[in-house]
Every structure is written in structure tokens, then in C-alpha cells.
N, C-alpha and C positions, 0 to 999 in steps of 0.2 A: 380773529378770523383766519381761516385756513384757505390759502389760495393754491390751486393746483391747475396745471395745464396739461392738456392731452391733445396730441396731434391728430387731426382728422383730414388726411389728404393734404390739400394745398392750404388749409386754414387751421387755426388752433382754437380749441374750446377752452374758455377760462371759467373756472368754478369759483364762486365766492363763499363756499363752505356751507350754504343752506340748501344745497341740492339743485339750485338753479344755475344756469350758465348762459353765457352769451358767446357767439362765434366771432372771431376776429379774423378777417381776411387780410392777408398781407398786401401792401401797396403794390400796384402794378409796376413791374420793372420798366425802367426807361429803355432797356435794351430791346423791348418789343417794337419800338418805333425807330430806333437808331440803327442803321446798317452796321456801323463799326462795332457798336456794343453787342448787337445780336450775333455778329460773326465771332467775336471773342467768346461769347457765352457758348455757342455751338461747338467751337473748337476746343475750349479749355474748361468750360463750366464756371469761369470767373465772371462776375458781374462788374460792370463799369458804367457810370453815368454818361450821358451824351456829352462829348467834348468837341463836337463838330463846329467849324468856323462858319458863322452865319453868312460870310461873304462867298463861300464855296458850296456848290451843289454837291450833296453827299453821293458817294459812289456805292452802288449795290453790286454784289458779286454773286456767282453761282451758289456759294455756300448758304447764304441766308435769303436768296431771292424769293423762293416760293413761300417760305414762312412769313417773311415780312409783308409780302403782297396779300397773302390770304388772311393773316391775323390782324392786320391793321383795319380798324373800322372808322377811325378818325385821323385825318380828314377823309371825307367820303371818296375822293378821287385821288389816285396816285398816277402821276405822269412819269414815265421812264423814257429818257432820251438816250438813244444808242449812239455811241461814238467809238472811234478807234484811236488809241494813243499812238499807234504806229502811223496812222494817216489822218492827222487832224484836219487836212484840207477837205476831207469827205463830209464834214459837218459844219458848213458855213453859218448855220443858225445857232452855234454855241453861244455867241455873244448875246443873242436874244434870250436864250434860256437863263444865262447868268444875270441878265438885267431883271427878268421877272422874279427870279429867286431872291435877288438882292432887295428888290422892293418889298417882297412879302416878309422877309426875315430880318429886316434892318435892326441891328443892335440887340438881337436876341442872344441870350447866353447859352441856351440849349434849344436850338432851332428844331431838332427832331421831336422834342417833347412839347414845345410851345406851339407847334403847328397844328395841334389837334383841333383848334377852333377855326382853322382855315377851311376854305372850300376845296382846296386841292394842295398837293405838295409835289415838288419836283425831285427826281432822282436821276442819276446818270449810270449807264451800264457800258463798261469797256469791252467791246466784242473781240478785241485783240487778245484779251487775257481770259475770256470766258467763252464757253461753247453752248450754254443752255438755250439762249434765244436763237442762235443760229440753227441749232438742231431742231428746236421746237417749232419755230415759225419761219425759218429761212431769213432771219433778220439781217440787215446790213446797216452800216453807219448812216446816220441821218434819219433813221426811222424813229417814230414815237409810238409808245404803247400806253394806253390809258386803262386803268383797272378800277373797279369798284368792288371792294370786299372780295378780292381774288378773282373776279370775273372780268374777262376782257371786253372792253367797250369799243376800242378804237385801235387801229394799227395802220400806219401809212407814213409816207414821206411828206405829204401835203396836208395842211390844216384847212378845214372848211371847203375842201375841194379846189382850193385856189393856189395857196402859196405857203411858205414857212415864215411869213411875217408875224409880228406880235399881234396885230389886230385879228388876223385869221386864227392864231393860236387861241386867243381869248374867246372868239366865237365858237371854236371847236370845244373848248372846255364847257361852255354853256350848253352846247348840243349834247355833250356826253352826260351832263347832269340830267337832262331830259330823258336820254336813253336809259340811264340808270333807274329813274323813277318808273319808267314803263317796262323795266326789266328786259330790255332788248340787248342781249349780249351776243358777241361772236362766239363760235364754237371753241372750246378749249384746245382742240387740235387744229385750229385754223393755221394754214400754212401758205405763204406766198410761193408762187412758182419761181424757179430760178433758172437762168440760162446756163450758168456754169459756176465753177468755184470762184470765190471772191479774189483769191490771190492771182488766179489766171486772168480774171477780168482786169485787175489792177495792172498787171504786166502788159497786157494787150494795149491798154489805153496809153501807158507811158511810151511804148514803142511808137504808137500811132502819132501821138502829140510831138514826139521828137522828130519824126519824119516830116510832119506837116508844118509845125510851127517852131521847131527848134527849141522846144521846152518839154519838161517832164511833169509839170504840175497839172493835175486834172484827175477826173474820176469817171467811172462809168456808173451812172445812176439810173436804176430802173424806176420809172414812175408808175407806181402800182396803185390800184384801187382794190381794197380788201373785199368789196362787194362783187365786183365783176371779174377780178383777177386779170384784167387787161394789163399788158406790159408794153411800154414804149421806151426803148433804150436810147439814151441821149448822152453825148459826151459833153461834160461841163468843165470848163477851165476856170481856175481862180488865180 
């Protein structure tokens, strides 16, 4: 028997010598769902399996953000938590995010691959090293973005209209699932209104807190509603 192979785009055709053939599609790369692997592939063309630690929420960067969000079809919902490595006090709900991620991915060897059967997955985005979400949506630390197959379902600081607590987070995920079923998405160019630059706001709050309380910890946190775009600025100290 003569066996020959012929490349046909992304798959290969295998002939068994009698004129008939069967197509063989290569396995889906794990880098399609793993931010670190996809980032390496985009930058260098090299493939690498997911090596993420199941105890840590994967970080997505500007390099692979759109491709990862748009090409991932499983799990159906992707939740992106915006934080700042320069100002960790701006995201007090980080512990909640880590707790939820820990419970979902406990003991998984390749969490980015094994999450495909889940209802949603969690990612983190460092706004101090990336500009994509700040430029696109006027995002700030503490915000959450929920996507379904690349379409934006939710963007806000508060879950379920009430708080950033775990119970309201889970209720918001349920609501986003319903919104996705009904195909009720936010506009792709949706943008929060902003009062001023984030660095300027940070410096203003630090000066004010020093004068009033003798401390410099704190943040200026716009409480935003993506539907009404109402804004109420409050000083929050941790």
C-alpha cells in the first residue's frame, strides 16, 4: 500500500493508495485558551502547552486579549477582572476572585484547557501595564468585564447592582448567562465617562487623605452604571 500526504490548508489529506482519502484535522492548540501560551505563539510562533498554576488567576495582556476573548467558545462566559499592580488597594475584591478561581480549578494540571466544561472562567488584566481597556472603555481598577464569544455582556464595578461580594458576583454570572441566551449585548464601542486622568485622580485622593486623616491609603472610585452612565464619585479608604 502506498501512503501519501497532501497539505490542504490547516488539515492534511491522507491517501491509502486506492484513490480514496480521509482528512485529518490537527488537534486544537492549547494556546487558544491559555493567555501565556497564546502570547508566546503570537510573539514568537512557538507553541507551548498550558503551564498555569491552578491556584493563580491567569493574567491576559494587550497582546492576546482580543484573540483570546473572540476565539474562545468554551466556557461560554469569560470574566475579566481589572486590577493595578501599582495600586493593589484599588481592588479589594481580589481575594473574592481568587477564592472563586481556586474553587473552580482545584488540582487541575492545565486549568486553561480543562476549564472548557465550566460555565465561566476568570482572567485578570493589569491596567498599569496595558492600555487597551483604558483606551477602549475608560476602564479603571476594580471593574469587571464579562464576554460571550467576543461580545460584551457586562461592565461595572458592582455585581447585580449591589456590591462586589461573592453572592452578587454569582448572581451576575447567572444574569449574564440569560443575557447571552437572549443576545442582549453592550455596544462594542461602549465607553464609561471619566472625570479626569487616573494618575491625577490618584494623586488628588492621596493629598486629600493626608490632609484629613493623616494617611495616604485610598482611592477615588467612580460608581458607574453601564446602562445609565451615571457617576457618583466617592472616596474609599482601606
